C-alpha positions in Angstrom: -30.8 -18.3 -22.0 -29.0 -15.4 -21.3 -30.3 -12.9 -24.6 -27.6 -10.6 -24.8 -26.6 -7.2 -26.5 -23.5 -5.7 -28.0 -23.3 -2.0 -27.9 -20.2 -1.9 -29.1 -17.7 1.8 -30.1 -16.1 1.7 -33.0 -14.3 4.7 -32.8 -12.5 2.9 -30.1 -9.0 1.2 -30.6 -9.1 -2.8 -30.4 -13.0 -2.5 -30.0 -13.8 -4.2 -32.4 -11.4 -7.0 -31.9 -12.2 -7.0 -28.7 -16.3 -6.6 -30.3 -15.1 -10.2 -32.5 -13.8 -12.1 -28.9 -16.8 -10.7 -27.0 -19.1 -12.5 -29.1 -17.1 -15.2 -30.1 -17.0 -16.6 -26.1 -20.0 -15.2 -25.2 -21.9 -17.6 -28.3 -19.4 -21.1 -27.2 -20.8 -20.4 -23.8 -24.2 -21.1 -25.2 -25.7 -17.1 -25.4 -28.7 -15.7 -28.3 -26.5 -12.7 -29.3 -28.1 -9.2 -30.9 -27.1 -6.7 -32.2 -28.2 -3.3 -33.4 -29.1 -3.9 -37.4 -26.1 -0.7 -38.1 -23.2 -2.9 -36.7 -24.1 -5.6 -39.6 -21.4 -4.9 -41.7 -19.2 -5.8 -39.2 -19.8 -9.6 -37.7 -20.6 -10.8 -41.5 -18.6 -13.5 -40.2 -20.8 -15.0 -37.1 -24.1 -17.1 -38.1 -25.0 -16.7 -34.8 -25.7 -13.9 -34.1 -29.4 -11.8 -34.1 -30.3 -8.4 -35.6 -32.7 -5.9 -34.7 -32.7 -1.9 -33.5 -30.9 -1.8 -30.1 -33.9 0.8 -29.1 -36.6 -2.3 -29.9 -34.3 -5.2 -28.9 -32.8 -3.8 -25.9 -36.1 -4.8 -23.4 -36.1 -8.1 -24.3 -32.7 -8.8 -23.5 -31.0 -10.1 -20.2 -27.7 -8.1 -20.8 -25.7 -5.6 -22.4 -21.7 -5.9 -23.5 -21.1 -2.0 -24.1 -16.8 -1.9 -25.8 -15.2 1.1 -24.9 -14.9 3.8 -23.0 -17.5 5.8 -20.0 -19.0 7.9 -23.1 -19.5 3.8 -24.2 -21.8 3.6 -20.7 -23.6 6.4 -21.0 -24.6 6.6 -24.5 -25.4 2.9 -24.0 -26.9 3.3 -20.1 -30.4 6.3 -21.8 -30.6 3.9 -24.3 -31.6 1.2 -22.0 -33.2 4.0 -20.3 -36.9 1.5 -19.4 -35.4 -1.5 -19.4 -34.7 -4.2 -17.4 -31.7 -5.4 -18.8 -28.4 -5.5 -17.1 -25.5 -3.3 -18.5 -21.6 -4.7 -18.4 -19.2 -2.3 -19.2 -15.5 -3.6 -21.3 -13.2 -0.4 -21.6 -11.4 0.0 -24.3 -11.1 3.6 -23.7 -8.3 5.2 -21.8 -9.9 5.0 -18.1 -13.2 3.6 -18.4 -14.4 3.4 -14.7 -17.7 2.1 -14.9 -16.5 -1.0 -15.8 -16.7 -4.3 -15.5 -13.5 -5.7 -16.8 -10.9 -5.4 -19.6 -9.8 -6.1 -22.4 -7.2 -8.8 -20.5 -10.0 -9.7 -18.4 -12.3 -12.0 -20.5 -11.7 -15.0 -19.3 -14.3 -13.8 -16.8 -17.3 -13.2 -19.1 -18.6 -17.3 -17.9 -19.5 -16.3 -15.3 -22.2 -14.6 -16.6 -24.2 -17.7 -16.9 -23.4 -19.2 -13.3 -24.9 -15.6 -11.8 -20.9 -15.3 -9.5 -20.6 -11.3 -10.6 -22.2 -8.0 -8.1 -24.7 -5.8 -9.2 -24.1 -2.0 -8.5 -27.1 -0.2 -8.7 -26.8 3.4 -10.3 -29.7 6.3 -9.8 -29.8 9.2 -12.4 -31.0 12.0 -12.7 -33.6 14.3 -14.7 -34.0 18.0 -15.5 -36.3 20.5 -16.9 -35.4 23.6 -18.1 -37.9 25.4 -18.5 -38.6 28.5 -21.5 -41.9 29.7 -20.1 -44.3 27.4 -21.4 -41.3 25.1 -22.6 -39.2 22.4 -20.4 -37.2 21.2 -22.5 -35.8 17.1 -20.8 -32.6 14.7 -20.0 -32.0 12.4 -18.4 -27.5 11.3 -16.7 -26.1 9.2 -15.1 -23.8 10.6 -14.2 -23.8 14.6 -13.8 -25.4 17.5 -15.3 -23.7 21.5 -15.6 -24.0 24.7 -16.3 -20.9 26.4 -17.1 -19.6 29.9 -18.3 -18.0 29.6 -22.0 -14.9 30.5 -22.6 -14.2 30.5 -18.2 -16.9 32.8 -18.4 -17.9 33.5 -14.3 -21.2 34.6 -13.7 -24.0 35.0 -10.9 -26.2 32.5 -9.8 -28.7 31.3 -7.3 -29.6 27.6 -6.4 -32.9 26.6 -4.8 -33.4 22.9 -2.9 -36.8 23.0 -3.2 -37.6 26.5 -3.4 -35.1 26.7 -0.4 -31.7 29.6 -1.4 -29.3 27.0 -0.4 -27.2 29.9 -1.5 -25.8 32.6 -4.1 -22.9 32.3 -6.2 -20.0 34.2 -7.8 -18.3 31.1 -10.5 -16.9 30.0 -13.7 -19.9 27.4 -13.5 -22.1 24.0 -11.4 -21.6 20.1 -11.0 -24.9 18.4 -10.4 -23.5 15.0 -10.0 -24.2 11.6 -8.9 -22.4 9.9 -6.8 -21.8 7.3 -10.1 -20.3 11.0 -11.6 -18.7 11.8 -8.4 -15.9 10.4 -10.5 -16.0 12.4 -13.5 -16.0 15.4 -14.3 -17.0 16.6 -10.1 -13.9 15.3 -9.0 -11.9 17.2 -11.1 -13.6 20.4 -10.1 -12.8 18.9 -6.6 -16.0 17.0 -5.4 -15.5 14.1 -3.0 -15.1 10.4 -4.0 -18.6 9.3 -3.3 -19.8 5.8 -2.8 -21.7 4.9 -5.7 -24.7 2.8 -4.6 -25.5 6.5 -2.5 -28.3 8.3 -3.2 -27.7 11.9 -3.4 -27.3 14.6 -5.5 -23.4 16.0 -5.7 -23.7 19.9 -6.2 -19.9 21.4 -7.2 -18.9 24.6 -7.7 -16.2 24.9 -10.8 -14.1 27.8 -10.1 -16.2 29.1 -7.3 -15.3 33.0 -6.9 -15.0 32.7 -2.7 -12.7 31.5 -0.7 -15.4 29.6 1.5 -17.0 27.6 -1.0 -16.9 23.7 -1.0 -19.7 21.0 -3.0 -22.3 20.7 -1.0 -24.5 16.6 -0.3 -28.0 16.7 -0.5 -31.2 14.2 -0.5 -32.2 12.9 -3.6 -35.5 13.5 -2.8 -35.3 17.1 -3.0 -35.2 19.2 -5.5 -32.3 22.1 -6.9 -32.9 24.7 -9.3 -30.4 27.3 -10.7 -31.5 30.8 -11.6 -28.8 33.1 -13.7 -28.6 36.2 -13.0 -26.0 36.6 -15.8 -25.8 39.4 -17.8 -24.8 38.4 -21.7 -26.7 35.3 -21.1 -26.0 33.4 -24.7 -22.9 32.1 -23.1 -23.7 29.9 -21.0 -24.6 27.0 -22.1 -25.7 23.2 -20.1 -24.7 20.3 -20.8 -26.3 16.2 -19.5 -23.4 13.5 -19.2 -21.5 15.4 -21.8 -23.3 15.2 -24.8 -23.5 18.4 -26.6 -24.7 21.8 -25.2 -27.6 23.8 -25.2 -27.6 27.1 -24.6 -29.2 28.0 -20.1 -30.9 31.7 -21.5 -31.7 34.4 -18.3 -34.8 34.6 -16.3 -34.9 30.3 -17.8 -35.2 27.7 -14.0 -33.6 24.1 -14.8 -34.6 21.7 -12.2 -33.2 18.5 -10.9 -34.3 16.3 -9.3 -33.8 12.1 -8.6 -35.1 10.1 -12.2 -38.1 7.1 -11.8 -35.3 5.3 -13.6 -31.6 3.4 -12.4 -30.0 1.1 -14.1 -27.3 -1.8 -12.5 -24.2 -2.5 -13.1 -22.2 -5.6 -13.5 -18.5 -6.1 -11.9 -17.1 -9.1 -12.6 -13.8 -8.0 -10.7 -13.3 -8.5 -7.5 -13.2 -5.1 -5.4 -15.9 -3.3 -7.8 -15.5 0.4 -6.5 -12.4 0.2 -4.3 -10.4 -1.7 -6.6 -10.9 0.7 -9.6 -10.3 3.8 -6.8 -6.7 2.1 -6.0 -6.2 0.8 -10.3 -7.9 3.7 -12.4 -7.4 7.3 -10.1 -4.2 6.1 -8.3 -1.5 4.9 -9.8 0.5 7.8 -9.8 0.4 8.3 -5.8 1.5 4.8 -5.4 3.6 4.5 -8.0 1.0 1.1 -9.9 2.3 0.4 -13.0 
């Protein structure tokens, strides 16, 4: 019997109704359904659900179903770190590029029980912000971005294993995984990368130069960012779009490939390229 945890984001439109339909279908197929204690009030109509705190239950799960948008999947992935569970996203958000299903494709859920799906392993990154003897760490599935508040341009250096890559003046820099290449890095002018690759993409935000281009660095490298901005109070760091934190002058940001990874379930044909065509190329190709 498959143990399946449901991770819904009720702030997304239709997420609750979608979650109820997903639970009903998975139970019908014979799945053992688990939900976080905080969601008891929303699912009182179901007697089949088992409850626990998500961080405790996730290590016993075979599959986690995140219902919402890409942000929901990013938050869910971080709470799954260290578990062997597979992650399936069902999109009720705007883009849902990482999702393996849309809300009108729930008939495909039965394939989970027959093993008829593709897995896409995704690397993650670890960041360490070092301030003297203090170290603040965080994990990212998409990206780690450093930028100036209100589009403030600033000077910074980027090194690979302590070897200088370059000195830059820009609004900031996005360090992304291949998964994150379709997010902030894409908007900043970076290339699309197949998500199963293992590398770190460096994309500069509005560089004050005619020649700065995105860089791809081997995932076995340590990327270090330091800045020389005079007003360091306006330089901020954010991992996967979470609440920014100050990046003070003199601090050092080290980014490496995480020892953790996550596997996303895809239940539709085409995978990454299907998502690119359907979600990023519509305005060019005239799709409806």
